[in-house]
C-alpha positions in Angstrom: 19.0 3.6 -102.7 16.1 0.7 -101.4 12.8 1.9 -101.6 12.6 1.9 -97.5 15.7 4.0 -97.3 14.2 6.5 -99.7 11.1 6.8 -97.8 13.4 7.2 -94.4 14.9 9.9 -95.9 11.7 11.5 -96.9 10.0 11.1 -93.6 11.6 11.0 -90.9 12.4 14.0 -88.7 9.6 15.8 -90.8 6.7 17.4 -89.6 3.6 17.4 -91.0 0.2 19.1 -89.9 -3.2 17.5 -88.9 -6.7 19.0 -89.4 -7.6 19.6 -85.6 -4.7 18.0 -83.4 -2.0 20.1 -84.3 1.6 19.4 -85.9 3.1 15.8 -85.8 6.5 14.4 -86.0 7.6 11.0 -87.7 9.9 9.4 -85.6 10.4 6.4 -87.8 9.3 4.7 -90.6 9.1 0.9 -90.9 6.8 0.8 -93.7 3.4 2.8 -95.1 1.3 1.0 -92.7 3.8 1.2 -89.7 4.9 4.8 -88.9 5.9 5.9 -85.4 4.9 9.7 -84.8 4.9 12.2 -82.1 2.6 15.2 -81.8 4.4 18.2 -81.0 1.8 20.2 -78.4 2.1 17.5 -76.2 4.8 14.5 -76.8 2.1 11.6 -77.6 3.5 9.0 -79.4 1.6 6.4 -81.6 1.8 4.3 -84.5 -0.2 4.7 -87.6 -0.2 4.9 -91.5 1.3 6.9 -93.8 -2.0 7.8 -95.6 -3.7 9.0 -92.4 -0.9 11.2 -91.8 -0.8 13.0 -95.4 -4.7 13.7 -95.3 -3.9 15.3 -91.2 -6.8 12.7 -90.1 -3.9 11.1 -87.0 -5.5 12.0 -83.5 -3.7 13.4 -80.8 -5.1 11.4 -77.6 -3.2 13.6 -75.2 -5.3 16.6 -76.1 -7.7 18.3 -74.5 -10.9 17.6 -76.4 -13.7 17.3 -74.1 -15.1 21.1 -73.2 -11.5 22.0 -74.1 -10.0 20.8 -70.8 -10.7 16.9 -70.6 -8.4 14.7 -72.3 -9.6 11.8 -73.2 -6.5 9.4 -73.6 -5.4 6.3 -75.9 -8.6 4.1 -75.5 -11.9 5.1 -76.6 -14.2 4.5 -73.8 -16.4 2.3 -75.1 -18.1 -1.0 -73.7 -20.3 -3.4 -75.7 -20.3 -0.6 -78.2 -21.8 1.9 -76.1 -20.3 5.0 -73.6 -18.8 3.3 -70.5 -19.9 4.6 -67.2 -17.1 6.4 -65.7 -16.8 8.1 -69.6 -20.6 9.4 -68.8 -19.7 10.4 -65.0 -16.8 12.3 -66.4 -18.3 13.6 -69.3 -21.5 15.3 -67.1 -18.9 16.7 -64.2 -16.6 18.8 -67.0 -20.0 19.9 -68.3 -21.0 21.3 -65.1 -17.9 23.4 -65.0 -17.0 24.1 -68.1 -19.8 24.0 -70.6 -21.0 27.6 -71.4 -24.6 26.9 -70.9 -24.1 25.2 -67.0 -21.5 28.4 -66.3 -24.5 30.7 -65.9 -26.1 28.3 -63.4 -25.1 29.5 -60.0 -25.0 25.5 -58.6 -21.9 25.2 -60.5 -20.8 28.9 -60.7 -16.8 28.9 -59.9 -16.4 25.1 -60.3 -13.3 23.6 -61.7 -11.7 19.6 -62.2 -8.1 19.5 -61.1 -5.7 18.5 -63.5 -5.7 14.6 -62.5 -9.3 14.5 -63.0 -9.2 16.1 -66.3 -7.3 12.7 -67.6 -10.4 9.9 -68.3 -7.8 6.9 -67.7 -6.9 8.8 -64.0 -10.6 9.3 -63.0 -11.9 5.8 -64.4 -9.2 3.9 -62.2 -10.6 6.0 -59.3 -13.9 5.4 -60.0 -13.5 1.6 -59.7 -11.9 2.2 -56.1 -14.9 4.3 -54.9 -17.7 3.0 -52.6 -20.7 3.0 -54.3 -19.4 3.8 -58.0 -21.7 2.0 -60.2 -24.4 1.3 -57.9 -27.7 2.1 -59.1 -29.2 5.6 -57.7 -25.4 6.5 -56.6 -23.9 9.9 -58.1 -20.7 11.8 -57.5 -20.6 14.5 -55.1 -17.8 17.0 -54.3 -19.0 18.7 -51.2 -20.1 16.7 -48.5 -16.5 15.5 -47.7 -15.7 19.5 -47.8 -18.6 21.6 -47.2 -18.4 24.3 -49.8 -16.5 22.8 -52.0 -16.1 24.0 -55.6 -13.1 21.4 -57.1 -13.5 18.0 -58.5 -10.7 15.9 -56.8 -9.3 12.4 -55.9 -9.7 13.9 -51.9 -12.8 15.5 -52.5 -15.3 13.6 -54.3 -17.3 10.3 -53.8 -20.4 8.8 -54.8 -23.5 8.9 -52.4 -27.2 7.8 -52.8 -29.6 10.2 -54.3 -31.4 10.9 -51.2 -28.0 12.1 -49.6 -27.5 14.0 -52.5 -31.1 15.7 -52.1 -30.5 15.8 -48.3 -27.7 18.6 -48.2 -29.3 20.9 -50.9 -30.7 23.8 -49.4 -34.3 24.7 -50.3 -35.9 27.9 -49.2 -39.8 27.2 -48.4 -40.9 30.0 -50.8 -40.0 33.2 -52.3 -40.4 34.8 -49.2 -37.8 32.3 -47.2 -35.4 34.2 -45.0 -33.4 31.3 -44.3 -33.1 27.9 -45.5 -36.2 26.1 -44.1 -37.2 29.5 -42.3 -40.0 31.7 -44.0 -42.2 34.7 -41.9 -46.1 33.9 -41.6 -47.9 37.5 -42.1 -51.0 36.0 -40.5 -49.3 34.7 -37.4 -47.1 37.0 -37.6 -44.3 34.8 -37.0 -41.4 32.6 -38.4 -42.6 29.0 -39.7 -39.8 26.3 -39.6 -40.3 23.5 -42.2 -37.7 21.1 -44.3 -38.0 19.0 -47.0 -38.1 14.9 -45.6 -38.4 12.8 -48.7 -41.0 13.9 -50.7 -43.0 15.8 -48.1 -42.2 18.6 -45.9 -42.2 18.4 -42.4 -43.1 21.4 -40.4 -41.6 22.0 -37.3 -43.4 25.1 -35.8 -43.8 28.6 -35.8 -41.2 31.1 -34.0 -40.9 34.7 -32.9 -37.9 35.6 -34.0 -35.7 34.3 -36.8 -33.1 33.4 -35.0 -35.3 31.1 -32.8 -36.9 29.6 -35.8 -33.0 28.8 -37.4 -32.1 27.2 -34.5 -35.0 24.7 -34.3 -34.6 24.1 -38.2 -31.0 23.8 -37.3 -31.7 21.0 -34.7 -34.5 19.1 -36.6 -31.9 18.9 -39.9 -28.7 17.8 -38.5 -30.9 15.2 -36.5 -32.2 14.0 -39.8 -29.1 14.1 -41.3 -27.6 11.7 -38.6 -31.0 9.5 -39.4 -30.1 8.9 -43.0 -26.3 8.8 -42.4 -27.3 5.6 -40.2 -29.5 4.4 -42.7 -26.8 4.3 -45.4 -24.0 3.4 -43.0 -23.5 -0.1 -44.7 -23.4 1.1 -48.3 -21.4 4.2 -48.2 -17.9 5.7 -48.1 -16.8 5.7 -44.1 -15.6 9.2 -44.7 -19.0 10.1 -46.1 -20.9 8.8 -43.0 -18.7 10.5 -41.2 -19.0 13.9 -42.7 -22.6 13.3 -42.4 -22.8 12.7 -38.7 -20.4 15.6 -38.0 -22.7 17.6 -40.8 -23.0 21.7 -39.3 -25.9 23.7 -40.4 -25.1 27.3 -40.6 -27.1 30.5 -41.2 -25.0 31.2 -44.0 -26.0 27.7 -45.8 
């Protein structure tokens, strides 16, 4: 029996454990430097060396390895020796939803990433088809196209400039705020209304009832949102522009 046939009989069809990637099966033995294997758990197929198989160092590129859900894929995401922009955005997205540290932050409580977005090659291709990706100061957003959305998906996500991102972040005026933009002033015995406009706070006025105050805040805030939308109109996704022009500030915000 030739050495090749001996190795085929010895290795083909056999299962081998790996250190961190489950069990693999040898499908075809061509030489010690060219062996086709398949991982049992994911079905991922690749070629590798016998020495890597025997020491358990072969990696399953379809195994969820980022926060237990993210799949990197076959090619490691490097550009000029550094992690790519797409990969950095992808990891931060997964971090918000699945990092133990971030799960305690109310901002991302209950958030999740859809299955297609958990696969980095898909996410990377999606990024390259989005308006604003790679632009300085633009960030991934999940809840402008669908208000209140908690799922990162191809249909709900977009890239927006930081000004728009900050625009829709609800910030109360102080510890005694009742609604966003509304607080009670004890000295005057009235409700005071204001909201952040860039780095400054725009004060709208004082009102007798909380509802009157909120209505004034709502009108001023929605007007400001439209102003910012028109400022960025030529640089943002048309869907984002439409969502901002139709944005409804609610009591529950």
